[in-house]
C-alpha positions, 0 to 999 in steps of 0.5 A: 676924148669922146664920152665913151672913152672917158667912161672906160677911163673912169671905169678902169680903177673900179674894175682893178679894185674889184679884182683885187678885193676878189683875189683877197677875199676869195677863200672857201674856208675861214681857215684859209682867209689870209685877211683874218688874224689867227684869233679871228679865225678861231673865234669864227670857227667856234661860233659857226660850230656852236651854231651848227650844233643847235641847227635842225631842219624842221619837218615840212608839215611844221613849216606849212602849218605856221601862220607866219609862213602863210601871212608872208606868202599872202603879202608876197602874193599881193605885192607881185599881183600889184606889180 
């Protein structure tokens, strides 16, 4: 067999595993996840609900006045300019 044929032969199991994992984990809600037990689903739903209660979107003025945001922006800008 040629090199490219061996490459295809070795890649087939990986593709099959990926398709299997996607089929098992492709659920858009926790309640529909077949791979979780009922207790795990309930726990995750409670945790997400409690996290969402505490969330609030800060105003843009508060975000832009944060020194941490400006420092991270400067670091990112320097990194990109160095590249």
